[in-house]
N, C-alpha and C positions, 0 to 999 in steps of 0.2 A: 541593771541588776535583774537577774532572772529569778522569778518566784518559783518555789518548789514546796512540796509537802514535807513537813518536818515530823519526825518520829520522836516521841517522848515516852520512855518506858515501853509499855505494850500498846500505846495508842498512836496510830498514824493520823495526824491532823489533816483536815481538808486544806485546800489552798486558802480559803477564807480564815480558818482558824490559825493557820501558819502566819498569815499576814497580821492578825491581831497579836499573836505572840511576838512576832518580830518587832512590831511597833513598841510594845511594852519593854521588851528586853533591850532594844536599841537605846531607848531613853535611859534605862537603868545601867546598862553595862557598856554602852558606846560601841556596839558591834557595827560592822559595815556591810555584811552580806549574809545570805542564807546559809552558805557553807560554814561560816563562823558560828551562826546560830545553832546549826546541827551539831557542830563540835562541842559547843557549850552544853547542849541538851543531853549529851551522852552521860553527864553527871547528874541529870535530873530524872525524876519519875513523875507519873501523873495519875490522877484518878478522876473518874467521871462522877459528877455530883448530880444525881437525879432529883427532880422536883419532888417534894414530899406532899402527898395528898392526905390532908388531915382536915376533915370537915370542921369548920369553925363552930358549928353547933355542939360538937363533941367537946371542944376546948372551952368555949365561952358559955354555952348554955342557950337558953331560949331567946336571949337578946341578940343573938348573932345576926348580922345583916345577910341579905340574900347573896349567894355566891354565884360567880360566873363559872361557866363550864370551861374546861381546859386544864391541861396538866402543869402549866408553868414553864419556866425556862430551865434548860439544862446547861450546866457549866462543866468545864474541864479545869481542874486545879493542877498546876505544874509547880513542883517543889524540888529544891535541891536535896538530893539524898545524902550528900556529904556534909553539908553545913546547915545551919538554921537561918541563913540570911535571906534567901530569895524565894518568894512565892508569887505566882502569877495566876490569875483567874481569868479565863476567856469564855465568852459565850459560845456554846456548842452549836454547830450547824444542824445537828440532828435533833429536832424538836418535834414532839408529837402532841 
């Protein structure tokens, strides 16, 4: 089976993201290849979920523990635009 980049909505996934999505959808829907995955994804849309930077001190107050620097993990959520049944969240390759 040849790996390929999958497009979901306006997002073209990397090879790594496409593999993550294939693994999740294969278990859920029983698909056998990337062409079948791309056909299925034509009915799906996606959104990028950026990490939220909110200093704990502003949320908790003075008792907040020391925070590590870094922006957190970015995800891509894939959801069926026709039905309410299928949602997949994959870790994004582009992290800063």
